[in-house]
Residue, then its C-alpha position, 0 to 999 in steps of 0.5 A: x530427468x526433465x523435472x530434475x533439470x527444471x528444479x536445478x535450473x531454479x524453475x518452479x513447478x506449477x501449483x494450484x493457486x485458487x484454493x478455498x483459503x486463497x480465494x477467501x483471502x483474495x476476496x477480502x483484499x480485493x473488496x477492502x482495497x476497493x474501499x481504500x481506493x474510493x477513500x483516497x478520492x473521497x478524502x482528497x475531494x471532500x476534506x479538501x473542499x472544506x479544509x483545503x490542502x492543509x486539511x487533506x494533508x493533516x487527515x492523511x498524516x495522522x492516519x499514516x503516523x498512527x499506522x507507523x506507530x502501531x505497525x511494530x506491535x501489529x507484527x508482534x501480536x500477529x506472530x503471537x496469536x496469528x495474523x488472521x486474528x489481528x487482521x479481523x480485529x483491525x477490520x472491526x475497528x475500521x468499520x466503526x471509524x468509517x461508519x462514524x465519519x459517514x454519519x457525520x457527512x450524512x448529517x452535516x459538516x464534520x468538524x476537523x477534530x472528528x476527521x482527525x480522531x477517526x483517521x488516527x484510530x483507523x491508522x492504528x487499525x491499519x498498522x495492526x493489520x498490515x504485517x499480516x498481509x505479508x505473513x498470510x501469503x506463505x500460509x495460503x499459497x505455495x507459489x508466493x510470487x504468483x500469489x503476490x502478483x495476483x493480489x497486485x492485480x486485485x489492487x489494480x482492479x480496485x485502483x481502476x474501479x474505486x476512484x471512478x466509482x468514488x468520483x461518480x458517487x461524490x458528484x451525485x450523492x456525497x462523501x457520506x455514501x462513499x464512507x458508508x461503502x468503505x465501512x461495508x468493505x471492511x466488514x466484508x473483509x473481516x468476514x472472509x478472513x474469519x472463514x479462512x482455515x489456514x493456521x501457522x504450522x509448528x508447536x507452541x512458542x516459548x513464553x516471551x515478553x513484548x519487548x523481547x519479541x520486538x528486539x528479535x524482530x529488530x535483530x532479524x530486520x537489521x541483520x539483512x543489509x539489503x532490507x534496511x538499505x531499501x527502507x532507508x531509500x524509501x523514507x526519502x521516496x515517501x517524504x518527497x513523492x508519496x506523501x505530497x502527491x495525493x494532496x497536490x495532484x487532487x488540487x491541481x487536476x481537480x481545479x484544472x480538469x474537474x473532480x471526475x478527471x481526478x477519478x479517471x487519472x487514478x483509474x489510469x493508475x489502476x490499469x497500469x497496476x494490472x499490467x504490472x501485475x500480469x508482467x510480474x506473474x510471468x517474469x521471474x528475474x534472478x535478481x528481483x530487486x535489481x529488476x524492480x529497482x530498474x522498473x521503478x524509474x517508470x514511476x517518474x511519469x506520475x508526478x511529472x505528467x501532473x506537473x507538466x499539466x498535460x491533457x487528460x489522455x496523457x495524464x492517464x497514460x503517465x499514471x498507467x506507466x507509473x502504475x505498471x512500474x509500481x506493481x512490478x516493484x511491489x511484487x519483487x519486494x514482497x516476494x523477496x521478503x516472504x522468501x528470505x525471512x523465516x515464517x515465525x518472525x515474518x510478521x515482525x520483520x514486515x512490521x519494521x519494514x512497513x514502519x520505516x517505509x511509511x514514516x517518510x510518507x507521514x512526514x511528507x503529508x504533514x509538511x505538504x500544506x505549509x510548504x505548498x503555501x510558500x512554493x508553487x505545487x507544480x514545482x514541488x511535483x517536479x521535485x518529486x519527479x527528480x526524487x523518483x530518478x534518484x531513488x532508482x539510481x540509489x537502489x541500483x547503486x547499492x550492492x546488497x540490493x542489486x545482488x540479492x538473488x531469488x530463492 
């Protein structure tokens, strides 16, 4: 009787999370995310030292634009041949691009065209890879929110260790070593993914064209008002907050407190993400996007603490609060998408939502260099802080987002 009442109340029975496949997937994501976290610091410091804020913005922008341009095709191929296969191929490409940049740094000063070319190819691979990140979760975990929160904690651990490790390596060895380790993380990720046994269930799919697959994915995406509303809001968030933040913060914090301080600030962000992930494991709100939208207001502390030029402990505290807010929102969003969308179209729908949300960041990264020459970077970060508040208000004011109930 108790079990029946629990199910009727919407409570989920505990399930075993750490299966062989989930453990392999967790290892793949943890190690590759560690490499990504190191790369953010390496790109901001190494490229910035050679080519300035504009160089960092351009390198990040071409990566983002390539990812946005190919992510919808990643969704189509993930639904056609399996997310795991596409993700492994993407890891192979990224091993090659990061190795090329590592060799360039180890043997001299890499030309900007090489950095842009490798960044673009890595972005293509990331775009093909990303839809499968969401699509793999239902295949390897029954409790999707718990799995998402656990993976977000892995993300947090990477954000905690990666920047600090990259800062030390940059100081004592150089960017070449950091890029070499990044290539090794993608190799490890591909190996773990290759060992996963889970496959999509169901019989053979009907023969369709890529154009029809894209159209089906768009229909599924556009029919969900709560989903496209979030993405429209997120375009502005990426353009005004995500895009400008890394180039501007690396310059302001690095020049004022030193390169190692920037690594520690990013470690504070990672610590906050751990806390947010732990909260998301336990807290299961009836209206997940409303709870996540309220939580994301805490992200305001990240650009605000940097713009106010606070001392290092307060900078880390601001990033800790922001990381906690970001992790909780991310888990609520990912779980909502995975539980509201059918498995056979999940990768394509994920591709459209990723393309939309990341496109704003690409614009922000491309414009941050020229705009920062005309406007003081601190002012731009104050604008970012105001945009965070506006995003929170917009999410809570949109009824389909606010009223979406958990499945």
